[in-house]
C-alpha positions as CSV (number, residue, x, y, z in Angstrom):
1,M,102.7,53.2,128.4
2,A,103.3,52.4,124.7
3,S,99.6,52.6,124.0
4,E,99.5,56.1,125.6
5,T,102.4,57.3,123.4
6,G,100.7,55.9,120.3
7,S,97.4,57.6,121.1
8,G,99.1,61.0,121.7
9,A,100.9,60.7,118.4
10,L,97.8,59.8,116.5
11,R,95.9,62.7,118.1
12,E,98.7,65.1,117.2
13,L,98.8,63.8,113.6
14,L,95.0,64.2,113.3
15,L,95.3,67.7,114.6
16,V,98.0,68.6,112.1
17,V,95.9,67.1,109.2
18,A,92.8,69.0,110.4
19,V,94.6,72.3,110.6
20,A,96.2,71.7,107.1
21,G,92.8,70.9,105.7
22,A,91.2,74.0,107.2
23,G,94.1,76.1,105.7
24,L,93.5,74.5,102.3
25,V,89.8,75.3,102.4
26,L,90.5,78.9,103.4
27,A,93.1,79.3,100.6
28,V,90.6,77.9,98.0
29,V,87.9,80.3,99.2
30,A,90.2,83.2,99.0
31,A,91.4,82.2,95.6
32,F,88.1,81.4,94.0
33,G,85.7,83.6,96.0
34,H,83.9,86.6,94.6
35,W,86.2,89.6,95.0
36,Y,84.3,92.0,92.9
37,P,81.2,93.9,94.1
38,T,77.8,92.5,93.3
39,S,74.6,94.5,92.8
40,D,73.7,94.4,96.5
41,Q,77.2,95.5,97.7
42,A,78.8,98.9,97.6
43,A,81.5,99.4,95.0
44,R,85.0,99.1,96.3
45,A,88.1,100.8,94.9
46,G,88.6,100.4,91.1
47,L,91.6,99.4,89.1
48,V,94.7,101.5,89.3
49,E,96.0,103.0,86.1
50,T,99.8,103.4,85.8
51,H,101.4,106.0,83.5
52,S,105.0,106.4,82.6
53,T,106.4,109.9,83.0
54,I,109.6,109.2,81.1
55,G,109.9,111.4,78.0
56,Q,106.9,113.5,78.9
57,P,107.1,117.2,79.8
58,G,107.6,117.7,83.5
59,G,108.7,114.1,84.0
60,P,112.0,112.9,85.5
61,T,115.2,113.7,83.5
62,A,118.4,111.8,83.3
63,S,121.4,113.5,84.7
């Protein structure tokens, strides 16, 4: 009975390590993968420009 408990614990530990390793691989791929379009892909949305409206005509005013 003790050998069955040890085998189950080892199997569970290996499963946890395998899932953690797979998650780490996915995180590395997401962090370092190509996110910009290449010549054979359609262009995705470009960068967003932000502009402050404070102090400009038609912008918000302080009350």
